[in-house]
VMD Tcl script that draws the C-alpha trace (Angstrom):
set ca {
  {115.91 103.82 51.18}
  {114.28 101.09 53.19}
  {114.15 101.99 56.91}
  {113.22 99.54 59.61}
  {111.28 101.43 62.24}
  {110.91 100.20 65.84}
  {107.13 99.66 65.96}
  {105.79 99.92 69.56}
  {104.04 96.83 70.85}
  {101.11 98.54 72.53}
  {98.60 98.04 69.79}
  {99.76 94.43 69.16}
  {99.13 93.45 72.70}
  {95.78 95.29 72.82}
  {94.69 93.48 69.65}
  {95.79 90.10 71.03}
  {93.79 90.87 74.24}
  {90.81 91.92 72.23}
  {90.77 88.78 70.22}
  {91.13 86.47 73.37}
  {88.33 83.94 74.01}
  {88.43 84.79 77.80}
  {87.42 87.80 79.88}
  {90.49 90.05 79.79}
  {91.31 92.95 82.16}
  {93.10 95.55 80.07}
  {96.15 97.00 81.87}
  {98.07 97.69 78.68}
  {97.92 101.36 77.69}
  {97.29 104.57 79.61}
  {93.71 105.11 78.84}
  {92.13 106.63 81.93}
  {88.88 104.90 82.86}
  {87.53 107.86 85.03}
  {85.15 110.63 83.88}
  {86.55 113.68 82.12}
  {85.61 116.99 83.82}
  {81.91 117.96 83.56}
  {82.97 121.19 81.86}
  {84.65 119.14 79.05}
  {81.32 117.61 78.04}
  {79.69 121.04 78.45}
  {82.14 122.46 76.05}
  {81.47 119.83 73.50}
  {77.69 120.44 73.71}
  {78.20 124.22 73.45}
  {80.47 123.71 70.43}
  {77.83 121.53 68.65}
  {75.58 124.60 68.37}
  {78.25 126.80 66.82}
  {77.88 128.54 63.45}
  {79.20 126.70 60.43}
  {82.32 128.78 60.18}
  {83.39 127.24 63.49}
  {83.47 123.80 61.79}
  {86.25 124.86 59.53}
  {90.07 124.90 59.94}
  {91.30 126.52 63.12}
  {94.57 128.41 63.03}
  {97.32 125.93 62.30}
  {99.27 126.49 65.56}
  {96.06 126.10 67.53}
  {93.17 128.23 68.89}
  {94.60 131.56 70.08}
  {92.52 131.46 73.31}
  {93.83 128.02 74.15}
  {97.45 128.95 73.53}
  {96.98 132.11 75.63}
  {95.48 130.02 78.47}
  {98.45 127.57 78.35}
  {100.93 130.43 78.06}
  {99.53 132.15 81.16}
  {99.52 128.91 83.19}
  {103.08 128.02 82.14}
  {104.60 131.43 82.43}
  {105.68 131.77 78.76}
  {104.86 133.93 75.74}
  {101.83 132.82 73.67}
  {104.00 132.81 70.58}
  {106.04 129.92 72.01}
  {103.10 127.61 72.31}
  {102.11 125.29 69.51}
  {98.99 123.02 69.82}
  {99.78 119.58 68.62}
  {98.15 116.21 67.93}
  {98.73 114.99 71.46}
  {102.05 114.72 73.23}
  {103.16 112.24 70.51}
  {103.40 115.05 67.91}
  {104.75 117.50 70.40}
  {107.68 115.17 71.04}
  {108.14 114.60 67.32}
  {108.33 118.29 66.63}
  {110.72 118.89 69.54}
  {113.09 116.08 68.48}
  {112.96 117.22 64.91}
  {113.88 120.78 65.77}
  {116.75 119.58 67.94}
  {118.20 117.53 65.00}
  {117.59 120.37 62.47}
  {119.97 122.68 64.44}
  {122.89 120.62 62.94}
  {124.65 120.40 66.31}
  {124.93 116.61 66.11}
  {122.69 113.60 65.42}
  {122.65 111.84 68.82}
  {119.56 111.55 70.90}
  {120.16 110.56 74.53}
  {117.35 108.43 76.02}
  {116.84 106.87 79.39}
  {116.71 103.07 79.89}
  {114.08 101.80 80.36}
  {112.53 104.01 77.67}
  {109.04 104.80 76.46}
  {109.22 103.00 73.11}
  {108.00 105.87 70.96}
  {111.13 107.88 71.64}
  {113.62 105.49 70.00}
  {111.08 104.95 67.14}
  {110.93 108.66 66.45}
  {114.71 108.87 66.78}
  {115.01 106.41 63.89}
  {112.32 108.04 61.92}
  {114.07 111.41 62.12}
  {117.43 109.95 61.17}
  {119.11 110.39 64.58}
  {121.28 107.91 66.49}
  {120.36 106.59 69.92}
  {122.38 106.53 73.15}
  {120.87 105.05 76.33}
  {121.59 106.08 79.82}
  {120.42 103.55 82.37}
  {118.35 104.68 85.45}
  {118.53 103.27 88.95}
  {116.33 100.45 90.17}
  {113.75 102.95 91.31}
  {113.81 104.76 88.04}
  {115.76 107.80 89.12}
  {118.15 109.35 86.62}
  {121.62 110.44 87.71}
  {122.52 113.66 85.81}
  {126.23 112.72 85.92}
  {125.54 109.69 83.89}
  {123.92 111.95 81.31}
  {126.86 114.35 81.52}
  {129.30 111.53 80.88}
  {127.38 110.51 77.75}
  {126.77 114.00 76.29}
  {129.09 115.55 73.70}
  {129.22 117.85 70.70}
  {127.33 115.12 68.81}
  {124.40 115.31 71.24}
  {121.39 116.98 69.57}
  {118.86 116.21 72.28}
  {118.36 114.64 75.76}
  {114.75 113.28 76.07}
  {113.35 112.73 79.54}
  {109.89 111.95 80.90}
  {108.94 112.87 84.44}
  {106.69 111.55 86.01}
  {108.01 108.57 84.12}
  {106.45 105.89 81.97}
  {107.18 103.07 82.67}
  {108.99 103.34 86.13}
  {106.73 105.94 87.89}
  {109.82 107.89 88.93}
  {109.44 111.65 89.53}
  {112.69 113.57 88.97}
  {113.47 116.20 91.69}
  {114.17 119.81 90.90}
  {117.94 119.34 91.18}
  {117.85 116.63 88.56}
  {115.95 118.80 86.07}
  {118.18 121.83 86.80}
  {121.26 119.75 86.04}
  {119.72 118.32 82.83}
  {119.04 121.83 81.62}
  {122.72 122.76 82.43}
  {124.01 119.66 80.54}
  {121.97 120.67 77.49}
  {123.43 124.19 77.70}
  {127.04 122.90 78.17}
  {126.78 120.79 75.03}
  {124.51 123.14 72.92}
  {121.93 120.39 72.87}
  {118.13 120.62 73.52}
  {116.49 119.09 76.61}
  {113.14 117.68 75.61}
  {111.09 117.46 78.77}
  {107.97 115.33 78.36}
  {105.64 116.30 81.21}
  {102.48 114.64 80.18}
  {101.98 113.02 83.67}
  {102.55 116.28 85.65}
  {99.13 116.14 87.27}
  {99.86 112.61 88.56}
  {102.66 113.44 90.96}
  {102.03 111.36 94.11}
  {105.32 112.23 95.75}
  {104.99 116.09 95.53}
  {108.34 116.53 93.98}
  {107.62 117.13 90.28}
  {109.63 120.00 88.73}
  {109.08 121.37 85.23}
  {111.93 122.30 83.01}
  {110.10 125.60 82.55}
  {111.32 126.53 86.08}
  {114.71 127.14 84.47}
  {115.06 129.87 81.92}
  {116.95 128.48 78.96}
  {117.05 128.56 75.19}
  {118.15 124.87 75.32}
  {114.89 123.22 76.49}
  {111.60 122.33 74.96}
  {108.67 121.28 77.13}
  {105.99 118.93 75.88}
  {102.62 118.05 77.41}
  {99.12 117.06 76.56}
  {95.57 116.88 78.16}
  {95.10 113.25 77.20}
  {95.86 111.89 80.74}
  {94.97 114.94 83.01}
  {91.59 115.32 81.55}
  {91.01 111.63 80.71}
  {90.57 112.31 76.96}
  {93.29 110.31 75.08}
  {91.01 110.23 72.09}
  {90.84 114.04 71.69}
  {94.50 114.35 70.65}
  {95.20 117.77 72.15}
  {98.84 118.36 73.26}
  {101.32 121.26 73.07}
  {104.98 122.07 72.93}
  {106.69 125.16 74.31}
  {109.73 126.16 72.27}
  {112.47 128.72 72.68}
  {111.60 131.77 70.54}
  {114.27 130.98 67.89}
  {112.96 127.42 67.30}
  {109.20 127.97 67.21}
  {108.65 129.19 63.60}
  {110.02 126.11 61.94}
  {108.19 123.88 64.44}
  {104.92 125.62 63.34}
  {105.80 125.02 59.67}
  {106.53 121.28 60.21}
  {103.28 120.96 62.16}
  {101.39 122.64 59.35}
  {102.98 120.46 56.63}
  {102.23 117.17 58.61}
  {98.77 118.01 60.05}
  {97.55 121.24 58.36}
  {95.78 121.92 61.77}
  {94.46 120.17 64.78}
  {90.80 119.47 65.84}
  {88.87 122.60 66.50}
  {86.09 120.98 68.69}
  {88.67 119.16 70.77}
  {90.57 122.44 71.39}
  {87.35 124.31 72.14}
  {86.22 121.66 74.64}
  {89.67 121.53 76.35}
  {89.74 125.33 76.72}
  {86.29 125.27 78.34}
  {87.45 122.47 80.72}
  {90.62 124.26 81.70}
  {88.71 127.50 82.54}
  {85.98 125.77 84.53}
  {87.73 122.87 86.26}
  {89.14 123.29 89.77}
  {92.01 121.49 91.51}
  {89.63 119.09 93.23}
  {89.12 117.11 89.97}
  {92.82 116.34 89.73}
  {93.20 115.58 93.37}
  {90.28 113.07 93.28}
  {92.05 111.16 90.43}
  {95.31 111.11 92.30}
  {93.53 109.78 95.41}
  {91.91 107.03 93.20}
  {95.18 106.04 91.82}
  {96.95 105.94 95.24}
  {94.24 103.45 96.35}
  {94.82 101.40 93.23}
  {98.59 101.35 93.71}
  {98.13 100.13 97.29}
  {95.60 97.43 96.28}
  {97.71 96.18 93.33}
  {101.04 96.08 95.26}
  {99.50 94.40 98.27}
  {98.48 91.57 95.94}
  {101.91 91.46 94.34}
  {103.31 91.17 97.91}
  {101.09 88.14 98.41}
  {102.39 86.67 95.14}
  {105.93 87.11 96.26}
  {106.64 89.51 93.34}
  {109.18 92.29 93.17}
  {107.65 95.60 92.04}
  {108.10 99.32 91.79}
  {105.89 101.70 93.71}
  {105.27 104.69 91.44}
  {105.97 108.21 92.67}
  {103.97 109.46 89.78}
  {101.96 108.54 86.70}
  {99.87 105.26 87.01}
  {102.17 102.33 86.09}
  {103.53 99.49 88.19}
  {106.38 97.23 86.98}
  {106.47 93.80 88.52}
  {108.88 90.84 88.33}
  {107.74 87.34 88.84}
  {110.38 84.61 89.51}
  {111.14 82.55 86.41}
  {108.67 84.59 84.19}
  {110.56 87.18 82.10}
  {108.79 90.07 80.51}
  {108.66 88.75 76.94}
  {105.84 89.29 74.41}
  {105.28 85.48 74.47}
  {104.83 85.49 78.24}
  {102.47 88.47 78.05}
  {100.30 86.62 75.56}
  {100.39 83.51 77.77}
  {99.34 85.68 80.72}
  {96.34 86.93 78.75}
  {95.35 83.43 77.72}
  {95.76 81.84 81.19}
  {94.84 84.62 83.67}
  {92.84 87.13 81.59}
  {95.19 90.00 82.63}
  {96.84 92.06 79.92}
  {100.06 93.99 80.60}
  {103.06 95.10 78.67}
  {106.24 93.15 78.22}
  {109.26 94.74 80.04}
  {111.38 94.07 76.95}
  {109.34 96.64 75.13}
  {111.04 99.31 77.32}
  {114.58 98.20 76.78}
  {116.94 95.48 77.96}
  {117.22 96.66 81.53}
  {113.66 95.65 82.38}
  {113.59 92.52 80.27}
  {112.55 90.43 83.32}
  {109.67 92.64 84.19}
  {105.99 93.26 83.15}
  {104.37 96.69 83.23}
  {100.73 97.19 84.29}
  {98.73 100.35 83.84}
  {96.34 101.01 86.80}
  {93.54 102.52 84.68}
  {90.96 99.95 85.08}
  {88.18 99.71 87.83}
  {89.06 96.04 87.98}
  {92.58 96.48 89.43}
  {91.80 94.44 92.60}
  {90.48 91.54 90.45}
  {93.50 91.73 88.20}
  {95.85 91.62 91.13}
  {93.90 88.59 92.64}
  {94.25 86.72 89.33}
  {97.99 87.41 89.16}
  {98.52 86.40 92.81}
  {96.63 83.07 92.24}
  {98.61 82.38 89.06}
  {102.01 82.96 90.55}
  {101.54 81.62 94.14}
}
mol new
graphics top color blue
foreach p $ca { graphics top sphere $p radius 0.5 }
foreach p [lrange $ca 0 end-1] q [lrange $ca 1 end] { graphics top cylinder $p $q radius 0.2 }
display resetview
């Protein structure tokens, strides 16, 4: 069987920008440019002096101490936590378990959509249904309810959201859990940007006790360590064992030094670290959107995460236009068409560069 997967464009755009002859400001992917916690580096140094047995396989489902730490913080049983290869694998396991329940093959996704979700749906043999969000990225649960049926295996949502920056309020998450229960489906709640809630309205699906929701997360963004690949998924008790088996068959186990360093960082890092990074991002949002105002662009102001979507008159968000922008301005963003038809006129910029102000000025000059 020959399957055509939807390959996300992130690495294509990054490669194009890397090969450009000009100085390019990278605003493509969500790689934080700020320092990880001091305790993260300390943990790595400490691990380097470990005995040789600590350089071998960790438990497949993750270091027990790290799973216990996560379980305590999230108010769940340790047995429900599986440490994964980033949030990417966590979402893969969650969607796979939803489809394996034989309650249907449909995956409901939001539009615009983080491109890895539809790609995973195809890879897992599911069918895709898209529910469009409002202009500000907010999701109306009644639109989801109208789309859901006995064929719905999972509803996949991401709050704070990539690419719109929307943060779903508690009542939205509550209704999404209820819709999953009404249709015997699984709500997959990707909460990887939970530490980047600028609006103070983030609600976790874990606030609602249910056997019909799986929560995924990672430390990639919150600790500024996308290269460490440490994420996790929290499963209902009856779904966790097969998730562990699939994780073992795909990965054997995750990285022991990465998990060790993350555990040390969690234990030793206070709330000030996260607040400083939110403050930094708030300043960057203001700087970037002020310049977009000057350029006469339409844009989204994120309530969470660290992405801004912008629309420039007569300049649709195609891959060709993104490449032209790289060549002619030295600013690399993502084409809106990568996130679905509803944002085909838009471009998405990640504010994870110390050169945000310079990038904004280049765009303003180009489009004035």
